[in-house]
KEZA-416349 format. One record per residue: x, y, z of N, C-alpha, C in turn. Coordinates in steps of 0.001 Angstrom, whole numbers, m for minus. Each point is the difference from the previous one (the first is absolute). Layout:
BEGIN
nc1 X nc2 Y nc3 Z cac1 X cac2 Y cac3 Z cc1 X cc2 Y cc3 Z $
...
***
This chain:
BEGIN
nc1 m5445 nc2 m13364 nc3 16532 cac1 m534 cac2 1028 cac3 m893 cc1 140 cc2 m423 cc3 m1463 $
nc1 1193 nc2 m487 nc3 m372 cac1 246 cac2 m320 cac3 m1399 cc1 m975 cc2 m1038 cc3 m527 $
nc1 m390 nc2 m958 nc3 814 cac1 m900 cac2 m1040 cac3 m472 cc1 m1417 cc2 513 cc3 m256 $
nc1 m282 nc2 1219 nc3 386 cac1 m1301 cac2 618 cac3 m278 cc1 m93 cc2 507 cc3 m1429 $
nc1 1145 nc2 148 nc3 m668 cac1 35 cac2 593 cac3 m1330 cc1 637 cc2 m945 cc3 m1003 $
nc1 m454 nc2 115 nc3 m1233 cac1 697 cac2 m639 cac3 m1104 cc1 481 cc2 1126 cc3 m920 $
nc1 1020 nc2 m291 nc3 m786 cac1 616 cac2 1009 cac3 m863 cc1 93 cc2 m555 cc3 m1404 $
nc1 m508 nc2 761 nc3 m964 cac1 m50 cac2 m445 cac3 m1388 cc1 530 cc2 1094 cc3 m915 $
nc1 510 nc2 m381 nc3 m1178 cac1 421 cac2 1016 cac3 m960 cc1 m1193 cc2 863 cc3 m432 $
nc1 261 nc2 1261 nc3 m261 cac1 m1038 cac2 939 cac3 m423 cc1 m207 cc2 m137 cc3 m1505 $
nc1 m838 nc2 m942 nc3 m374 cac1 m267 cac2 m297 cac3 m1399 cc1 m1372 cc2 527 cc3 m417 $
nc1 m251 nc2 2 nc3 m1316 cac1 m1242 cac2 559 cac3 m537 cc1 m1242 cc2 m670 cc3 581 $
nc1 83 nc2 m1290 nc3 306 cac1 m1172 cac2 m676 cac3 562 cc1 m299 cc2 460 cc3 1427 $
nc1 920 nc2 749 nc3 607 cac1 m184 cac2 544 cac3 1356 cc1 m274 cc2 1506 cc3 m18 $
nc1 m280 nc2 555 nc3 m1181 cac1 m165 cac2 1449 cac3 m126 cc1 m1053 cc2 558 cc3 962 $
nc1 m1138 nc2 m645 nc3 120 cac1 m1049 cac2 507 cac3 899 cc1 499 cc2 54 cc3 1441 $
nc1 789 nc2 m989 nc3 413 cac1 543 cac2 m8 cac3 1358 cc1 1023 cc2 1118 cc3 189 $
nc1 862 nc2 185 nc3 m999 cac1 1010 cac2 1068 cac3 85 cc1 m696 cc2 1355 cc3 85 $
nc1 m1006 nc2 193 nc3 m831 cac1 m726 cac2 1270 cac3 15 cc1 m707 cc2 225 cc3 1330 $
nc1 m486 nc2 m1049 nc3 632 cac1 m639 cac2 146 cac3 1313 cc1 1007 cc2 515 cc3 1023 $
nc1 1249 nc2 m467 nc3 m89 cac1 1038 cac2 497 cac3 913 cc1 263 cc2 1481 cc3 m273 $
nc1 261 nc2 345 nc3 m1252 cac1 289 cac2 1400 cac3 m342 cc1 m1176 cc2 915 cc3 340 $
nc1 m1215 nc2 m455 nc3 m263 cac1 m1174 cac2 848 cac3 218 cc1 m276 cc2 281 cc3 1472 $
nc1 638 nc2 m737 nc3 899 cac1 m190 cac2 215 cac3 1429 cc1 1012 cc2 1005 cc3 563 $
nc1 745 nc2 644 nc3 m875 cac1 1032 cac2 944 cac3 424 cc1 m51 cc2 1219 cc3 m925 $
nc1 m178 nc2 1176 nc3 573 cac1 m222 cac2 1209 cac3 m801 cc1 1083 cc2 227 cc3 m1049 $
nc1 1255 nc2 5 nc3 384 cac1 1066 cac2 255 cac3 m973 cc1 161 cc2 m1147 cc3 m985 $
nc1 m13 nc2 m1215 nc3 485 cac1 179 cac2 m1159 cac3 m881 cc1 m1140 cc2 m103 cc3 m1005 $
nc1 m1186 nc2 414 nc3 385 cac1 m1162 cac2 m26 cac3 m895 cc1 292 cc2 798 cc3 m1271 $
nc1 733 nc2 1075 nc3 141 cac1 287 cac2 875 cac3 m1131 cc1 1359 cc2 m248 cc3 m642 $
nc1 919 nc2 m541 nc3 759 cac1 1364 cac2 m203 cac3 m483 cc1 148 cc2 m1301 cc3 m784 $
nc1 m416 nc2 m1112 nc3 597 cac1 125 cac2 m1325 cac3 m623 cc1 1451 cc2 m330 cc3 m360 $
nc1 938 nc2 493 nc3 797 cac1 1441 cac2 m225 cac3 m215 cc1 522 cc2 636 cc3 m1281 $
nc1 m814 nc2 788 nc3 m668 cac1 448 cac2 697 cac3 m1211 cc1 1131 cc2 965 cc3 319 $
nc1 64 nc2 474 nc3 1237 cac1 1067 cac2 905 cac3 434 cc1 1370 cc2 m554 cc3 m368 $
nc1 183 nc2 m1300 nc3 167 cac1 1305 cac2 m613 cac3 m242 cc1 249 cc2 m299 cc3 m1464 $
nc1 m1052 nc2 m281 nc3 m740 cac1 140 cac2 m471 cac3 m1374 cc1 m11 cc2 1102 cc3 m1052 $
nc1 m768 nc2 1043 nc3 217 cac1 m241 cac2 992 cac3 m1049 cc1 792 cc2 1284 cc3 206 $
nc1 306 nc2 702 nc3 m1090 cac1 564 cac2 1352 cac3 156 cc1 m960 cc2 846 cc3 835 $
nc1 539 nc2 940 nc3 753 cac1 m803 cac2 764 cac3 954 cc1 m1213 cc2 672 cc3 m636 $
nc1 156 nc2 574 nc3 m1190 cac1 m1123 cac2 678 cac3 m652 cc1 m1126 cc2 m989 cc3 m308 $
nc1 344 nc2 m1188 nc3 m466 cac1 m1011 cac2 m1020 cac3 m296 cc1 m669 cc2 m504 cc3 1282 $
nc1 815 nc2 m190 nc3 1043 cac1 m538 cac2 m437 cac3 1289 cc1 m1015 cc2 1013 cc3 527 $
nc1 360 nc2 1257 nc3 m3 cac1 m904 cac2 1038 cac3 516 cc1 m1239 cc2 147 cc3 m870 $
nc1 163 nc2 m65 nc3 m1313 cac1 m1142 cac2 120 cac3 m905 cc1 m962 cc2 m1173 cc3 170 $
nc1 526 nc2 m1157 nc3 372 cac1 m831 cac2 m1182 cac3 158 cc1 m571 cc2 m195 cc3 1380 $
nc1 313 nc2 914 nc3 941 cac1 m440 cac2 m143 cac3 1386 cc1 m1474 cc2 m383 cc3 40 $
nc1 m272 nc2 m1162 nc3 527 cac1 m1374 cac2 m494 cac3 64 cc1 m256 cc2 m1017 cc3 m1092 $
nc1 m998 nc2 269 nc3 m818 cac1 m435 cac2 m978 cac3 m1002 cc1 1076 cc2 m311 cc3 m1040 $
nc1 796 nc2 972 nc3 m391 cac1 1070 cac2 m258 cac3 m967 cc1 1006 cc2 m1001 cc3 526 $
nc1 418 nc2 144 nc3 1247 cac1 952 cac2 m934 cac3 591 cc1 m645 cc2 m1371 cc3 228 $
nc1 m1275 nc2 m8 nc3 320 cac1 m728 cac2 m1271 cac3 167 cc1 13 cc2 m764 cc3 m1323 $
nc1 m315 nc2 672 nc3 m1071 cac1 m22 cac2 m629 cac3 m1316 cc1 1398 cc2 m476 cc3 m397 $
nc1 1000 nc2 831 nc3 233 cac1 1385 cac2 m374 cac3 m290 cc1 393 cc2 m1260 cc3 787 $
nc1 m374 nc2 m52 nc3 1280 cac1 372 cac2 m1134 cac3 844 cc1 m615 cc2 m1306 cc3 m506 $
nc1 m1203 nc2 67 nc3 m502 cac1 m633 cac2 m1217 cac3 m538 cc1 856 cc2 m596 cc3 m1120 $
nc1 593 nc2 857 nc3 m812 cac1 907 cac2 m475 cac3 m1044 cc1 1274 cc2 m592 cc3 578 $
nc1 508 nc2 603 nc3 1074 cac1 1218 cac2 m499 cac3 644 cc1 m211 cc2 m1407 cc3 542 $
nc1 m1129 nc2 m230 nc3 654 cac1 m277 cac2 m1304 cac3 601 cc1 m185 cc2 m1071 cc3 m1081 $
nc1 m372 nc2 407 nc3 m1186 cac1 m189 cac2 m958 cac3 m1096 cc1 1328 cc2 m452 cc3 m615 $
nc1 1108 nc2 650 nc3 358 cac1 1313 cac2 m373 cac3 m528 cc1 421 cc2 m1370 cc3 545 $
nc1 942 nc2 m669 nc3 m692 cac1 418 cac2 m1343 cac3 441 cc1 637 cc2 m39 cc3 1389 $
nc1 782 nc2 1007 nc3 377 cac1 652 cac2 13 cac3 1319 cc1 m873 cc2 772 cc3 988 $
nc1 m542 nc2 m660 nc3 1013 cac1 m828 cac2 717 cac3 979 cc1 784 cc2 1135 cc3 658 $
nc1 m636 nc2 1155 nc3 218 cac1 684 cac2 1155 cac3 575 cc1 66 cc2 m2 cc3 1527 $
nc1 m389 nc2 m1109 nc3 612 cac1 41 cac2 m54 cac3 1454 cc1 m738 cc2 m1211 cc3 523 $
nc1 m309 nc2 89 nc3 1289 cac1 m690 cac2 m1098 cac3 671 cc1 m1230 cc2 523 cc3 730 $
nc1 m878 nc2 m917 nc3 293 cac1 m1254 cac2 315 cac3 669 cc1 m125 cc2 m879 cc3 1234 $
nc1 m384 nc2 598 nc3 1120 cac1 m277 cac2 m754 cac3 1227 cc1 m1500 cc2 m268 cc3 62 $
nc1 m337 nc2 m1232 nc3 332 cac1 m1402 cac2 m424 cac3 94 cc1 m250 cc2 m548 cc3 1400 $
nc1 m1127 nc2 384 nc3 570 cac1 m424 cac2 m531 cac3 1302 cc1 m1396 cc2 m586 cc3 m168 $
nc1 m102 nc2 m1319 nc3 111 cac1 m1292 cac2 m682 cac3 m133 cc1 m758 cc2 476 cc3 m1245 $
nc1 646 nc2 m51 nc3 m1143 cac1 m555 cac2 405 cac3 m1303 cc1 m291 cc2 1487 cc3 m117 $
nc1 454 nc2 791 nc3 949 cac1 m196 cac2 1448 cac3 m55 cc1 1347 cc2 677 cc3 m256 $
nc1 77 nc2 898 nc3 m1004 cac1 1254 cac2 699 cac3 m261 cc1 373 cc2 892 cc3 1177 $
nc1 1274 nc2 m69 nc3 411 cac1 435 cac2 723 cac3 1195 cc1 1111 cc2 1004 cc3 m267 $
nc1 911 nc2 m311 nc3 m922 cac1 1127 cac2 908 cac3 m207 cc1 695 cc2 m225 cc3 m1321 $
nc1 799 nc2 979 nc3 m372 cac1 752 cac2 35 cac3 m1259 cc1 1462 cc2 297 cc3 294 $
nc1 888 nc2 m657 nc3 m724 cac1 1420 cac2 321 cac3 45 cc1 534 cc2 93 cc3 m1409 $
nc1 502 nc2 1172 nc3 m381 cac1 552 cac2 203 cac3 m1337 cc1 1448 cc2 m454 cc3 m59 $
nc1 329 nc2 m884 nc3 m947 cac1 1370 cac2 m489 cac3 m164 cc1 185 cc2 m428 cc3 m1451 $
nc1 1076 nc2 491 nc3 m621 cac1 278 cac2 m307 cac3 m1407 cc1 1447 cc2 392 cc3 m299 $
nc1 506 nc2 m401 nc3 m1151 cac1 1345 cac2 436 cac3 m372 cc1 103 cc2 1529 cc3 m26 $
nc1 1050 nc2 538 nc3 565 cac1 209 cac2 1450 cac3 108 cc1 m136 cc2 697 cc3 m1339 $
nc1 437 nc2 m657 nc3 m1057 cac1 41 cac2 614 cac3 m1323 cc1 m1375 cc2 440 cc3 m507 $
nc1 m1088 nc2 m588 nc3 511 cac1 m1335 cac2 360 cac3 m484 cc1 m524 cc2 1291 cc3 622 $
nc1 664 nc2 508 nc3 1020 cac1 m498 cac2 1170 cac3 719 cc1 612 cc2 1291 cc3 m548 $
nc1 m780 nc2 737 nc3 m748 cac1 475 cac2 1242 cac3 m609 cc1 526 cc2 978 cc3 1053 $
nc1 m685 nc2 122 nc3 1120 cac1 421 cac2 960 cac3 1032 cc1 1397 cc2 m340 cc3 516 $
nc1 300 nc2 m1259 nc3 137 cac1 1329 cac2 m389 cac3 484 cc1 1073 cc2 279 cc3 m1056 $
nc1 m352 nc2 m130 nc3 m1256 cac1 965 cac2 303 cac3 m1066 cc1 334 cc2 1485 cc3 m41 $
nc1 m939 nc2 847 nc3 382 cac1 179 cac2 1450 cac3 m102 cc1 420 cc2 670 cc3 1321 $
nc1 m108 nc2 m701 nc3 1093 cac1 193 cac2 588 cac3 1319 cc1 1476 cc2 135 cc3 373 $
nc1 381 nc2 1180 nc3 446 cac1 1353 cac2 175 cac3 533 cc1 126 cc2 m618 cc3 1401 $
nc1 m958 nc2 230 nc3 889 cac1 128 cac2 m612 cac3 1331 cc1 m13 cc2 m1527 cc3 m25 $
nc1 m703 nc2 m591 nc3 m957 cac1 m91 cac2 m1454 cac3 m76 cc1 735 cc2 m548 cc3 m1224 $
nc1 952 nc2 760 nc3 m491 cac1 802 cac2 m444 cac3 m1142 cc1 690 cc2 m1318 cc3 354 $
nc1 329 nc2 m797 nc3 m1015 cac1 647 cac2 m1289 cac3 283 cc1 1258 cc2 155 cc3 846 $
nc1 168 nc2 m913 nc3 921 cac1 1177 cac2 m39 cac3 850 cc1 1186 cc2 m555 cc3 m792 $
nc1 m320 nc2 m933 nc3 m899 cac1 1008 cac2 m614 cac3 m855 cc1 m719 cc2 m510 cc3 m1247 $
nc1 657 nc2 m813 nc3 m792 cac1 m615 cac2 m461 cac3 m1243 cc1 m623 cc2 m1392 cc3 99 $
nc1 m193 nc2 m494 nc3 1202 cac1 m619 cac2 m1317 cac3 189 cc1 m1478 cc2 28 cc3 m379 $
nc1 m494 nc2 m1078 nc3 m580 cac1 m1447 cac2 m84 cac3 m262 cc1 m727 cc2 m372 cc3 1294 $
nc1 m742 nc2 925 nc3 541 cac1 m702 cac2 m240 cac3 1259 cc1 m1511 cc2 49 cc3 m215 $
nc1 m701 nc2 m599 nc3 934 cac1 m1446 cac2 143 cac3 77 cc1 m285 cc2 1036 cc3 1082 $
nc1 m1133 nc2 685 nc3 m114 cac1 m372 cac2 1028 cac3 966 cc1 m1333 cc2 m324 cc3 663 $
nc1 m18 nc2 204 nc3 1301 cac1 m1241 cac2 m58 cac3 775 cc1 m339 cc2 1455 cc3 294 $
nc1 m1175 nc2 454 nc3 m452 cac1 m250 cac2 1437 cac3 78 cc1 m1301 cc2 432 cc3 650 $
nc1 m908 nc2 m919 nc3 276 cac1 m1285 cac2 477 cac3 517 cc1 m716 cc2 m1090 cc3 783 $
nc1 m623 nc2 408 nc3 1102 cac1 m863 cac2 m882 cac3 783 cc1 m1314 cc2 733 cc3 254 $
nc1 m1089 nc2 m704 nc3 m191 cac1 m1325 cac2 544 cac3 320 cc1 m741 cc2 m1083 cc3 777 $
nc1 m536 nc2 372 nc3 1149 cac1 m754 cac2 m940 cac3 838 cc1 m1395 cc2 567 cc3 214 $
nc1 m1007 nc2 m831 nc3 m246 cac1 m1378 cac2 434 cac3 220 cc1 m237 cc2 289 cc3 1476 $
nc1 m886 nc2 931 nc3 272 cac1 m253 cac2 467 cac3 1365 cc1 m255 cc2 m1116 cc3 1012 $
nc1 m813 nc2 m1009 nc3 m302 cac1 m248 cac2 m1027 cac3 1024 cc1 1237 cc2 m813 cc3 392 $
nc1 1065 nc2 85 nc3 m799 cac1 1178 cac2 m825 cac3 241 cc1 1220 cc2 804 cc3 450 $
nc1 m187 nc2 1276 nc3 237 cac1 1120 cac2 843 cac3 421 cc1 372 cc2 m265 cc3 1457 $
nc1 1244 nc2 337 nc3 330 cac1 539 cac2 m126 cac3 1361 cc1 9 cc2 m1447 cc3 494 $
nc1 201 nc2 m925 nc3 m941 cac1 63 cac2 m1419 cac3 346 cc1 1289 cc2 m641 cc3 m520 $
nc1 917 nc2 808 nc3 m508 cac1 1261 cac2 m531 cac3 m508 cc1 m59 cc2 m483 cc3 m1435 $
nc1 m1064 nc2 328 nc3 m719 cac1 m141 cac2 m491 cac3 m1361 cc1 1045 cc2 593 cc3 m949 $
nc1 393 nc2 1248 nc3 200 cac1 1034 cac2 578 cac3 m873 cc1 1292 cc2 m804 cc3 80 $
nc1 353 nc2 m424 nc3 1186 cac1 1216 cac2 m813 cac3 158 cc1 m146 cc2 m1359 cc3 m682 $
nc1 m1183 nc2 m575 nc3 70 cac1 m230 cac2 m1265 cac3 m704 cc1 31 cc2 202 cc3 m1511 $
nc1 m566 nc2 1103 nc3 m465 cac1 69 cac2 310 cac3 m1427 cc1 1454 cc2 140 cc3 m446 $
nc1 816 nc2 645 nc3 826 cac1 1420 cac2 141 cac3 m319 cc1 656 cc2 m1375 cc3 m114 $
nc1 m235 nc2 m845 nc3 978 cac1 594 cac2 m1342 cac3 m14 cc1 m388 cc2 m758 cc3 m1264 $
nc1 m1254 nc2 77 nc3 m366 cac1 m478 cac2 m726 cac3 m1175 cc1 397 cc2 682 cc3 m1303 $
nc1 203 nc2 1306 nc3 18 cac1 532 cac2 683 cac3 m1185 cc1 1419 cc2 m494 cc3 m279 $
nc1 779 nc2 m193 nc3 1058 cac1 1355 cac2 m545 cac3 m145 cc1 m77 cc2 m1396 cc3 m607 $
nc1 m872 nc2 m838 nc3 516 cac1 m154 cac2 m1364 cac3 m525 cc1 m439 cc2 21 cc3 m1461 $
nc1 m927 nc2 876 nc3 m339 cac1 m491 cac2 124 cac3 m1376 cc1 1139 cc2 408 cc3 m939 $
nc1 780 nc2 994 nc3 398 cac1 1107 cac2 465 cac3 m835 cc1 1039 cc2 m1110 cc3 m194 $
nc1 343 nc2 m677 nc3 1077 cac1 953 cac2 m1123 cac3 m95 cc1 m510 cc2 m1072 cc3 m958 $
nc1 m1266 nc2 m349 nc3 138 cac1 m591 cac2 m1041 cac3 m846 cc1 m17 cc2 405 cc3 m1469 $
nc1 51 nc2 1297 nc3 m259 cac1 m21 cac2 499 cac3 m1372 cc1 1373 cc2 425 cc3 m501 $
nc1 1046 nc2 m432 nc3 704 cac1 1357 cac2 185 cac3 m493 cc1 764 cc2 1209 cc3 502 $
nc1 m532 nc2 734 nc3 944 cac1 727 cac2 1169 cac3 519 cc1 1282 cc2 m440 cc3 696 $
nc1 1088 nc2 654 nc3 m316 cac1 1279 cac2 m259 cac3 676 cc1 214 cc2 962 cc3 1155 $
nc1 m624 nc2 1175 nc3 m112 cac1 151 cac2 1040 cac3 1016 cc1 m1289 cc2 804 cc3 43 $
nc1 m436 nc2 336 nc3 1199 cac1 m1198 cac2 816 cac3 193 cc1 388 cc2 1350 cc3 569 $
nc1 m744 nc2 1014 nc3 m384 cac1 262 cac2 1355 cac3 458 cc1 m1330 cc2 625 cc3 420 $
nc1 57 nc2 927 nc3 952 cac1 m1202 cac2 714 cac3 427 cc1 390 cc2 1394 cc3 486 $
nc1 m997 nc2 843 nc3 184 cac1 197 cac2 1422 cac3 307 cc1 m934 cc2 393 cc3 1139 $
nc1 136 nc2 m666 nc3 1153 cac1 m947 cac2 197 cac3 1099 cc1 171 cc2 1354 cc3 686 $
nc1 m896 nc2 251 nc3 914 cac1 22 cac2 1223 cac3 796 cc1 696 cc2 m283 cc3 1327 $
nc1 941 nc2 854 nc3 346 cac1 653 cac2 m74 cac3 1303 cc1 m891 cc2 752 cc3 982 $
nc1 m768 nc2 m726 nc3 783 cac1 m966 cac2 621 cac3 918 cc1 675 cc2 788 cc3 1110 $
nc1 1275 nc2 m246 nc3 228 cac1 713 cac2 780 cac3 1013 cc1 156 cc2 1449 cc3 m458 $
nc1 m144 nc2 227 nc3 m1318 cac1 181 cac2 1342 cac3 m553 cc1 m1254 cc2 550 cc3 m654 $
nc1 m1049 nc2 m807 nc3 m110 cac1 m1238 cac2 440 cac3 m636 cc1 m1183 cc2 m617 cc3 727 $
nc1 m1056 nc2 761 nc3 168 cac1 m1167 cac2 m543 cac3 693 cc1 m1277 cc2 168 cc3 m807 $
nc1 115 nc2 357 nc3 m1263 cac1 m1198 cac2 176 cac3 m825 cc1 m548 cc2 m1355 cc3 m405 $
nc1 m1205 nc2 m323 nc3 406 cac1 m614 cac2 m1286 cac3 m277 cc1 m113 cc2 m239 cc3 m1507 $
nc1 m288 nc2 1028 nc3 m776 cac1 m130 cac2 m135 cac3 m1440 cc1 1279 cc2 m431 cc3 m684 $
nc1 1121 nc2 99 nc3 701 cac1 1284 cac2 m408 cac3 m569 cc1 252 cc2 m1492 cc3 119 $
nc1 m864 nc2 m739 nc3 622 cac1 312 cac2 m1386 cac3 347 cc1 m302 cc2 m1031 cc3 m1081 $
nc1 m517 nc2 409 nc3 m1151 cac1 m272 cac2 m968 cac3 m1057 cc1 1236 cc2 m807 cc3 m411 $
nc1 1201 nc2 588 nc3 m12 cac1 1168 cac2 m811 cac3 m368 cc1 506 cc2 m879 cc3 1137 $
nc1 m645 nc2 7 nc3 1140 cac1 421 cac2 m820 cac3 1133 cc1 927 cc2 762 cc3 931 $
nc1 276 nc2 m601 nc3 1136 cac1 858 cac2 639 cac3 994 cc1 1390 cc2 m628 cc3 m17 $
nc1 992 nc2 820 nc3 293 cac1 1380 cac2 m477 cac3 33 cc1 144 cc2 m1164 cc3 973 $
nc1 m613 nc2 100 nc3 1170 cac1 156 cac2 m1062 cac3 1002 cc1 m504 cc2 m1347 cc3 m518 $
nc1 m1091 nc2 m15 nc3 m742 cac1 m520 cac2 m1262 cac3 m538 cc1 996 cc2 m623 cc3 m973 $
nc1 594 nc2 819 nc3 m845 cac1 970 cac2 m517 cac3 m967 cc1 1263 cc2 m495 cc3 697 $
nc1 475 nc2 752 nc3 983 cac1 1194 cac2 m434 cac3 725 cc1 m268 cc2 m1310 cc3 738 $
nc1 m1183 nc2 m142 nc3 575 cac1 m361 cac2 m1234 cac3 698 cc1 m63 cc2 m1193 cc3 m956 $
nc1 m265 nc2 269 nc3 m1269 cac1 m84 cac2 m1068 cac3 m1002 cc1 1368 cc2 m320 cc3 m609 $
nc1 1052 nc2 704 nc3 455 cac1 1352 cac2 m298 cac3 m470 cc1 554 cc2 957 cc3 m1034 $
nc1 m770 nc2 1019 nc3 m373 cac1 504 cac2 1001 cac3 m931 cc1 1069 cc2 844 cc3 701 $
nc1 924 nc2 568 nc3 m771 cac1 1009 cac2 907 cac3 542 cc1 m51 cc2 1313 cc3 m772 $
nc1 250 nc2 1070 nc3 705 cac1 26 cac2 1312 cac3 m650 cc1 1259 cc2 120 cc3 m839 $
nc1 m167 nc2 385 nc3 m1276 cac1 1139 cac2 126 cac3 m903 cc1 215 cc2 1433 cc3 m479 $
nc1 m989 nc2 862 nc3 182 cac1 130 cac2 1409 cac3 m381 cc1 m1106 cc2 791 cc3 684 $
nc1 252 nc2 1299 nc3 162 cac1 m1021 cac2 906 cac3 547 cc1 256 cc2 1369 cc3 m597 $
nc1 m819 nc2 341 nc3 m981 cac1 142 cac2 1288 cac3 m677 cc1 m1052 cc2 1002 cc3 460 $
nc1 m997 nc2 m488 nc3 729 cac1 m1014 cac2 837 cac3 633 cc1 2 cc2 m345 cc3 1492 $
nc1 m207 nc2 968 nc3 875 cac1 91 cac2 m272 cac3 1441 cc1 m934 cc2 m1104 cc3 502 $
nc1 m1205 nc2 m101 nc3 m577 cac1 m968 cac2 m976 cac3 519 cc1 m185 cc2 m1221 cc3 m895 $
nc1 746 nc2 m99 nc3 m1104 cac1 m246 cac2 m1074 cac3 m969 cc1 1280 cc2 m731 cc3 m395 $
nc1 438 nc2 m952 nc3 793 cac1 1173 cac2 m783 cac3 m367 cc1 m315 cc2 m967 cc3 m1144 $
nc1 1031 nc2 m465 nc3 m642 cac1 m102 cac2 m1099 cac3 m957 cc1 542 cc2 m1225 cc3 733 $
nc1 m799 nc2 m1053 nc3 38 cac1 391 cac2 m1224 cac3 691 cc1 28 cc2 m1152 cc3 m997 $
nc1 839 nc2 m996 nc3 297 cac1 130 cac2 m1144 cac3 m893 cc1 52 cc2 m1311 cc3 761 $
nc1 m398 nc2 m1048 nc3 m721 cac1 65 cac2 m1364 cac3 509 cc1 513 cc2 m896 cc3 m1121 $
nc1 1056 nc2 m757 nc3 288 cac1 498 cac2 m986 cac3 m968 cc1 m937 cc2 m1196 cc3 m2 $
nc1 m353 nc2 m464 nc3 m1168 cac1 m1004 cac2 m1081 cac3 m108 cc1 615 cc2 m1356 cc3 m312 $
nc1 1272 nc2 m77 nc3 m230 cac1 634 cac2 m1296 cac3 m331 cc1 252 cc2 m820 cc3 1219 $
***
């Protein structure tokens, strides 16, 4: 399966491909990962075109905000990963408040286009998000997946599933919400 896909940083020259992934998903089409970056009022006010415009500026920044999966030159999936400090929602969130004072990177979102769903691509995106973070100096990775044993809402799966993270070597370090543990992976 893995050899069917290539994984590249989500850079400005790949904007059309990234947008094709987001546009194939109702919520992602309007969110554009602004949920994690912007204060809630700005995120809600930008729902749709405002968040799309904001995201174009994000992708133009020097540090790519994630990775893109490509299948035979066709965009297939997105994985959001960046230093935790850039995510406004994480800075303000009580359930996802820092576990300690370590500088961590966060993996927060996966979007897979419809033709590529149910093929294990989210797990591959996770694996490559880890590699991307390591290559960019991350010492520790953190994520906030959904514990499917306690939640079955499909719309909750953008942050990934707990089982996928545990299979990749992450360990649960905190749980302040019943369905949303905080998991970590040491990158050294």
